[in-house]
N, C-alpha and C positions, 0 to 999 in steps of 0.2 A: 177542360178537356185535358190541360196538363197534369192536372192530379191524376187523372186516369192512366195517362201514359206513364208517369211516374210509379203509379201502384202495379202496374203490368209489367214494368222493368224491375222493380223491387220482387215482384212473385216470380219472375224468371230466373233472377239470382239467385233466390231461395231454391228453385228446381234443380239449379246446378248443384247448390250445396247439398240438397238431399239425395242426388245422385252420388255424390263424393262419400257421403254418410252410408249409403247402401254399398258403395264399393268397400268400405272399411268393415262392414258387417259380413260382406261376401267372404272377405281376409280373413275375419276371425273365424268363420265356418270353414274356410279352406285348410285352416291349420289344425282344426279338430279331426277334419277328414285325413289329413295328410298323418297326423300321429296316431290315429287310431282308425286304420284301414279296415273297413266293414262295409259291404254292400248294402246291407240294411240301413246303416246308420247314414250312408250318403243319400239315400231317397227321403230320410227323415230330416236331414239338413236342407236338400233341396226343397222340401215342402215348405220347411219352415220360413225359409228365404224369401220364396215367392209369395207366401203368404203375408210377411211383412212387408215387401216391396208392395205388393197391391193394396194393402190396408194405408200403407204411408202414401201413394199416390191419390188413393181414395180421399184420406183426409185433407192432403195438400189442396185436390182440386175443390173439395167442400168449404174450406177456408177461404181460399183465395179467388174462387170464381163460382161462388153459391152453388156448388154442387155440379156444375158442369165439367165435364172431361175435356180437357182441350189438348188436342193432339201434340201443339206445341210446347206446351208443359211436359209431357212425358220425353219429347224430343230434347229438350232441355236438360232434364234428369238423366237422360242417356248422354249427352254430352258431357255432364258432370262425371259420370261413372267413367267414361272413356277417358277424360282427363286424368281422374285419379289412377287408373290402372297403368296409362301411359307413363305418369310422372313419377307417384309417390307409391305407390304399390309394391315394386321392388323392395324399396326401403323398408316399407312397414312388415312385408314377409320376413325380411332379413332380422329385424327387430324381433318379430313375434317368435321365430324359430329359435332365436337366442334365448328369449325369456322362458319360452316352453322349456328348452333344454337345460336351462338352469333350475327352474321349478322341478323338472324330474329328478336331477341329480340332488338336489336339496331333500326332495321327498325321500329318495333314495337312502340317503345318510340318517334321515329321522326314523326310518323305519328299519334301519340296518339292525339296532339290537332286537327288535322283534323277530326278524328274519333269522338271526343266530341263536336264538333261544328255541324257536321252531324247529 
């Protein structure tokens, strides 16, 4: 009985981590959405995110609970995402904006000779 409780606790901890990972994925897609604002791109990114989230929850349930989707597993996944968005997401977004701005400037410097010649 103890091993089963330990296994369930381990699965719930993984669900929280998976929720945080999905939060990181959402932030990455949010950066792309803000840097390249286009309604068509937003729809594609939303579709990709929800496809990835559904696949992750399905595979997680298959691995941990023999294919049974447990509501508390999804709830702990949401808990992990909420903790990520409340705690770490603002810092991650600042760093990602800084990195994408730096990459844009670097790309501008590298393509400057081609733009001058054109």
